[in-house]
C-alpha positions as a printed Julia matrix, in Angstrom:
448×3 Matrix{Float64}:
   3.39   21.16  -19.39
   3.63   18.46  -22.1
   4.97   14.99  -21.43
   7.91   15.66  -23.73
   8.98   18.81  -21.87
   8.57   17.09  -18.52
  10.71   14.15  -19.64
  13.49   16.49  -20.7
  13.54   18.06  -17.24
  13.27   14.85  -15.28
  16.41   13.27  -13.84
  16.96    9.72  -15.03
  17.08    7.27  -12.12
  19.69    4.67  -13.01
  19.22    2.3   -10.1
  16.37    1.67   -7.69
  16.88    3.19   -4.27
  16.36    1.53   -0.91
  12.7     1.43    0.01
  10.65    0.97    3.12
   8.82   -1.91    1.43
  10.53   -4.46    3.64
   8.04   -3.65    6.41
   5.54   -5.64    4.35
   6.3    -6.86    0.87
   3.12   -5.55   -0.7
   3.65   -7.64   -3.84
   3.37  -10.9    -1.88
  -0.37  -11.16   -1.33
  -0.01  -14.18    0.95
   1.49  -11.89    3.58
  -1.96  -10.39    4.05
  -3.04  -13.67    5.65
  -0.07  -13.57    8.01
  -1.06  -10.06    9.07
  -4.68  -11.07    9.59
  -3.56  -14.12   11.58
  -1.63  -11.79   13.89
  -4.73   -9.65   14.41
  -6.96  -12.66   15.11
  -4.45  -14.23   17.52
  -3.8   -10.89   19.18
  -7.44  -10.02   19.81
  -8.13  -13.52   21.12
  -5.18  -13.22   23.5
  -6.32   -9.83   24.79
  -9.9   -10.96   25.35
  -8.75  -12.93   28.39
  -7.21   -9.93   30.21
  -8.69   -7.28   32.5
  -7.63   -4.13   34.39
  -4.7    -3.65   32.02
  -2.0    -1.02   32.4
   0.59   -0.79   29.62
   4.15    0.1    30.66
   6.61    1.08   27.94
  10.26    2.1    28.01
  13.78    1.27   26.91
  14.99   -2.3    26.42
  18.55   -1.12   27.1
  18.38    0.07   30.71
  20.21   -2.32   33.12
  18.98   -3.53   36.49
  21.09   -1.0    38.4
  19.48    1.92   36.57
  17.17    4.08   38.71
  14.33    3.79   36.21
  14.59    0.01   36.19
  14.1     0.08   39.97
  11.13    2.45   39.71
   9.53    0.18   37.11
   9.94   -2.83   39.4
   8.23   -0.96   42.21
   5.38    0.21   39.96
   4.83   -3.33   38.67
   4.73   -4.51   42.27
   2.1    -1.91   43.2
  -0.01   -2.85   40.19
   0.31   -6.57   40.95
  -0.68   -6.16   44.6
  -3.78   -4.19   43.62
  -5.19   -6.57   41.02
  -4.01   -4.88   37.83
  -2.61   -6.63   34.75
   0.81   -5.3    33.8
   1.4    -5.39   30.04
   4.79   -4.66   28.49
   6.58   -5.4    25.25
   7.9    -8.52   26.97
  11.58   -7.76   26.46
  14.47   -6.66   28.68
  15.11   -3.32   30.39
  12.05   -1.42   31.59
   9.78   -4.14   30.26
  11.53   -6.79   32.31
  11.48   -4.55   35.38
   7.73   -3.93   35.28
   7.0    -7.6    34.62
   9.32   -8.56   37.48
   7.51   -6.35   39.97
   4.11   -7.68   38.93
   5.32  -11.29   38.91
   6.89  -11.1    42.37
   3.73   -9.52   43.78
   1.6   -12.36   42.42
  -0.06  -10.16   39.82
  -0.79  -10.79   36.17
   2.32  -10.17   34.06
   1.93  -10.09   30.26
   4.34   -9.6    27.36
   3.5    -8.63   23.77
   6.8    -9.38   22.08
   8.25   -8.4    18.71
  10.48  -10.69   16.66
  13.72   -8.81   15.95
  17.09   -9.79   14.47
  18.69   -8.86   17.79
  18.08   -7.52   21.31
  14.5    -8.65   21.91
  13.65  -11.71   23.99
  10.87  -12.71   26.35
  11.97  -11.87   29.88
  11.61  -14.56   32.59
   8.92  -12.66   34.52
   6.2   -12.9    31.87
   3.37  -15.27   32.74
   1.44  -14.89   29.48
   2.99  -13.92   26.16
   2.39  -13.61   22.45
   4.89  -12.66   19.75
   4.36  -10.58   16.6
   6.36  -10.25   13.41
   4.92   -6.9    12.32
   5.45   -3.76   14.36
   2.09   -2.25   13.51
   0.07   -5.29   14.61
   2.01   -5.47   17.87
   1.49   -1.76   18.53
  -2.21   -2.12   17.82
  -2.39   -4.83   20.46
  -0.34   -2.84   22.96
  -2.81    0.03   22.74
  -6.11   -1.85   22.27
  -6.66   -3.08   25.81
  -5.12   -0.3    27.84
  -6.95    1.46   30.63
  -3.82    3.58   31.18
  -0.31    4.07   29.78
   2.95    4.6    31.65
   5.97    5.71   29.61
   9.47    5.43   31.05
  12.61    6.85   29.38
  13.31    5.08   26.13
  14.6     5.36   22.6
  12.99    5.66   19.19
  10.54    2.84   19.88
   9.24    4.37   23.1
   8.79    7.77   21.46
   7.01    6.14   18.52
   4.61    4.39   20.91
   4.07    7.53   22.98
   3.28    9.8    20.03
   1.06    7.19   18.39
  -1.01    6.78   21.54
  -1.52   10.52   22.1
  -2.22   11.02   18.39
  -4.93    8.35   18.35
  -6.48    9.78   21.51
  -6.57   13.28   20.05
  -8.12   12.02   16.79
 -10.74    9.99   18.66
  -9.47    6.6    17.47
  -8.83    5.58   21.09
 -10.7     6.28   24.26
  -9.07    8.75   26.61
  -6.76    7.09   29.1
  -4.35    8.4    31.73
  -0.9     9.15   30.29
   1.82    8.98   32.95
   5.41    9.97   32.08
   8.04    8.71   34.53
  11.24   10.77   34.69
  11.05   14.55   34.58
  14.67   14.83   33.35
  13.74   12.74   30.31
  10.21   13.88   29.54
  10.22   17.6    30.32
  12.36   18.57   27.27
  10.07   16.51   25.04
   6.91   18.04   26.47
   8.49   21.48   26.19
   9.28   20.86   22.51
   5.7    19.79   21.8
   4.27   22.81   23.64
   6.64   25.42   22.2
   7.01   24.08   18.66
   4.09   21.85   17.71
   1.52   23.85   19.66
   2.64   27.47   19.73
   4.75   27.69   16.56
   2.73   25.72   14.03
  -0.6    25.27   15.84
  -0.85   21.52   15.25
  -1.43   20.49   18.87
  -3.9    21.98   21.38
  -2.4    22.8    24.78
  -5.33   21.03   26.42
  -4.0    17.68   25.18
  -0.55   18.32   26.63
  -2.03   19.43   29.95
  -3.5    15.97   30.5
  -0.1    14.24   30.66
   1.27   13.64   34.16
   5.03   13.78   34.74
   6.21   11.95   37.87
   9.48   10.75   39.38
   8.45    7.86   41.64
   6.39    4.69   41.44
   4.04    5.89   44.18
   3.33    9.13   42.29
   2.57    7.14   39.14
   0.27    4.76   41.0
  -1.77    7.67   42.35
  -2.93    8.37   38.78
  -3.66    4.69   38.12
  -5.26    3.29   41.27
  -8.81    4.46   40.56
  -9.08    3.66   36.84
 -12.03    1.54   35.79
 -11.68   -1.55   33.64
 -12.91   -1.27   30.05
 -13.72   -3.95   27.45
 -10.55   -5.42   25.99
 -11.59   -5.07   22.38
 -14.43   -3.32   20.58
 -17.91   -4.63   21.12
 -21.02   -4.23   19.02
 -22.89   -1.07   19.93
 -19.82    0.89   21.04
 -20.55    4.14   19.22
 -17.91    6.27   20.9
 -15.12    4.83   18.77
 -15.68    4.66   14.99
 -13.3     1.7    14.75
 -15.59   -0.41   16.9
 -18.69   -0.6    14.72
 -19.79   -4.21   14.42
 -17.39   -5.8    16.87
 -13.98   -7.4    16.62
 -14.97  -10.18   14.18
 -16.31   -7.65   11.69
 -13.24   -5.5    12.18
 -10.83   -8.27   11.13
 -12.59   -8.62    7.76
 -12.55   -4.88    7.24
  -8.83   -4.81    8.06
  -8.28   -7.51    5.43
 -10.25   -5.55    2.83
  -8.23   -2.41    3.49
  -4.96   -4.34    3.29
  -5.93   -5.89   -0.05
  -7.02   -2.54   -1.48
  -3.97   -0.78   -0.1
  -1.41   -3.29   -1.4
  -3.09   -3.36   -4.8
  -3.01    0.44   -4.96
   0.57    0.77   -3.82
   1.83   -1.87   -6.24
   1.17    0.66   -9.03
   3.35    3.32   -7.4
   6.93    3.39   -8.64
   9.49    6.07   -7.74
   8.03    8.2    -4.96
   9.06   10.28   -1.96
   6.79   10.75    1.05
   6.31   14.25    2.47
   4.77   14.51    5.94
   3.86   17.44    8.18
   1.07   19.27    9.92
  -2.32   19.91    8.38
  -2.5    23.19   10.29
  -0.18   25.49    8.33
  -1.79   28.13    6.09
  -0.89   29.25    2.59
   0.98   32.3     3.83
   3.29   30.16    6.0
   6.91   29.81    4.94
   6.59   26.06    5.46
   3.64   25.89    3.05
   5.66   27.7     0.41
   8.71   25.51    0.96
   6.65   22.31    0.86
   5.28   23.51   -2.47
   8.84   23.88   -3.77
   9.73   20.4    -2.51
   6.8    18.95   -4.46
   7.91   20.89   -7.53
  11.5    19.67   -7.17
  10.37   16.05   -6.86
   8.25   16.4   -10.01
  11.23   17.8   -11.89
  13.33   14.9   -10.61
  10.93   12.25  -11.87
   9.53   11.26   -8.49
   5.91   11.01   -7.43
   5.06   12.99   -4.3
   3.17   10.97   -1.71
   1.37   12.69    1.18
  -1.45   12.05    3.6
  -3.71   13.72    1.03
  -5.09   16.4     3.33
  -4.63   20.15    3.86
  -1.62   22.13    5.13
   1.78   20.64    4.36
   0.15   17.79    2.45
  -1.74   20.18    0.19
   1.36   22.33   -0.39
   3.56   19.43   -1.51
   0.73   17.95   -3.6
   0.14   21.29   -5.27
   3.84   21.72   -6.07
   3.92   18.33   -7.78
   0.55   18.7    -9.52
   1.19   22.16  -11.0
   4.55   21.06  -12.38
   3.41   17.96  -14.19
   4.29   15.41  -11.54
   2.35   12.64   -9.88
   0.67   13.59   -6.61
  -0.57   10.64   -4.57
  -2.79   10.95   -1.5
  -3.1     8.27    1.18
  -6.18    9.68    2.83
  -7.95    9.09    6.12
 -11.62    8.19    6.17
 -13.57    9.37    9.16
 -16.98    8.34   10.43
 -19.9     8.33    7.97
 -17.54    7.86    5.03
 -16.1    11.38    4.99
 -12.65   11.43    3.39
 -10.16   14.25    3.85
  -8.3    15.14    0.64
  -6.98   18.21   -1.13
  -7.62   19.31   -4.72
  -4.17   18.54   -6.12
  -4.09   14.75   -6.19
  -3.6    12.75   -9.37
  -4.48    9.52   -7.55
  -5.63    8.64   -4.04
  -7.0     5.98   -1.72
  -8.72    6.31    1.65
  -8.49    4.19    4.8
 -10.71    3.75    7.82
  -8.01    2.27   10.08
  -5.13    4.64   10.89
  -2.55    1.87   11.27
  -3.35    0.43    7.81
  -3.12    3.89    6.29
   0.23    4.45    7.97
   1.54    1.1     6.72
   0.63    1.99    3.16
   1.97    5.55    3.28
   5.37    4.37    4.49
   5.85    1.07    2.64
   7.09    2.02   -0.83
   8.95    5.31   -0.4
  12.47    6.13   -1.57
  12.8     8.72    1.18
  10.89   10.68    3.82
  10.72   14.42    4.32
   9.32   15.53    7.68
   8.1    19.12    7.86
   7.07   20.65   11.2
   4.13   18.87   12.72
   2.38   17.47   15.75
   1.62   14.06   17.21
   1.03   12.33   13.86
   4.21   13.65   12.29
   6.22   12.68   15.37
   5.0     9.12   15.6
   5.56    8.56   11.87
   9.09    9.93   12.25
   9.94    7.74   15.22
   8.34    4.69   13.66
  10.55    5.03   10.59
  13.6     5.44   12.82
  12.59    2.41   14.91
  12.16    0.23   11.83
  15.62    1.24   10.59
  17.26    0.87   14.0
  15.89   -2.63   14.52
  16.69   -3.86   11.02
  13.05   -4.28    9.98
  13.81   -2.07    6.97
  17.04   -0.94    5.37
  18.32    2.56    5.98
  16.4     5.14    4.0
  16.87    8.92    3.66
  15.05   10.5     6.61
  15.09   14.28    6.28
  13.87   16.85    8.81
  12.94   20.09    7.07
  13.42   23.3     9.06
  16.28   23.74   11.52
  14.39   26.39   13.48
  11.65   23.89   14.28
  13.55   20.61   14.56
  16.78   21.56   16.36
  15.32   21.14   19.9
  14.14   17.65   18.97
  17.58   16.82   17.58
  19.01   17.91   20.92
  16.62   15.48   22.63
  17.74   12.69   20.29
  21.39   13.46   21.02
  20.55   13.11   24.71
  19.04    9.66   24.13
  22.57    8.52   23.33
  24.79   10.78   25.41
  22.77   10.9    28.64
  20.23    8.09   28.76
  21.97    5.44   26.61
  18.68    4.34   25.05
  19.98    4.49   21.47
  23.4     3.87   19.94
  25.59    6.55   18.43
  24.96    5.19   14.93
  21.24    5.85   15.3
  21.8     9.61   15.39
  23.18    9.41   11.86
  19.87    8.08   10.53
  18.53   11.66   10.49
  19.6    14.62    8.39
  18.5    18.22    8.97
  17.88   20.32    5.86
  16.72   23.87    5.21
  16.36   24.24    1.43
  13.92   22.58   -1.0
  16.74   21.58   -3.34
  18.4    19.62   -0.52
  15.64   17.01   -0.71
  16.44   15.71   -4.19
  20.18   15.84   -3.54
  19.88   13.63   -0.45
  17.38   11.2    -2.0
  19.65   10.51   -4.97
  22.86    9.93   -3.03
């Protein structure tokens, strides 16, 4: 297809659309130093801790809520037995766990996030550090943990949960106990992952799901935590089990900086693009592969670049649709150990990253909209991170489209329950998501 023909078919974009670039303004290079400062300060802070257990859950649950009371009791058990209780440092479940640890004389730590509203350091935190960027704070929340306990929560809790289990499955984190408190909250989510992500699209092995422990009391949770062994807080030289740990923490900070510089420079060249995310596991004969192809084609015809994770499955399908119809197809690839880089054959431009959180920052920063096809842990945590950033005002609202009612409806039911039953999100948050079933719906929603 010639450039002239393509231009005739492309839709003229009269005004720039809202982007996710507010997470990090990638055109302000000085912000790289702020990010690196957060990593340096964070790793230094963590180096002084030991026997850490991370407890995560909703900031909105009041002190008379049953889960608040369970979190207090669990924090107390951890404090009495020499564990360090780490939370996000805010109210709700975080406050409850810190309170229990504090009152038992244990170590009580908060890793706080600076938000326009809602977040504050609770009075039961003995040691605290605050972060401006979500992704640096989440890196610190997961770096030291010997175990994770997830209470009922909203978008942020689900983002943290799916990111942790994704990194464990990919080998970017050591395996740690995953304890889910509240069977009424967690069973529908686990059922969705097993029935949809695992059985329907084959993106998640059942063996990963089987390792999660669902409990309803503090004593049950503590049974899975009491015998865990302390691990080094941050990566040390010679740790060959985790590819992110080569060379130690000092070396890692410089490599993070290099990837940030390369990533921001690369992304500054990208103009109008839409990000398409979904499982790598679907095959070419899948209906979702064929529909992702048509989405990529539609975006090319509309004058948008198609951005994906650059790999196989859904990523390949959308890339192919854009590539074969004269559009730009951009891959934000993942580099694995020994320099291997996963990418498909339909990319017009690409860049690879060693650190998953840097790659995720770059793949989400500049987009005009997000299309989530069926997927597993990675797709879920990217979805809930985008929703968290919008909910908390870190970025402006951006079209967030779930493709495939058959797959996504059970998760939408879960999200409805976050508001109607558990009160961990507001009613307005439900409207951040739109369910679509046709390739042409993508362009229509992006351009509204």
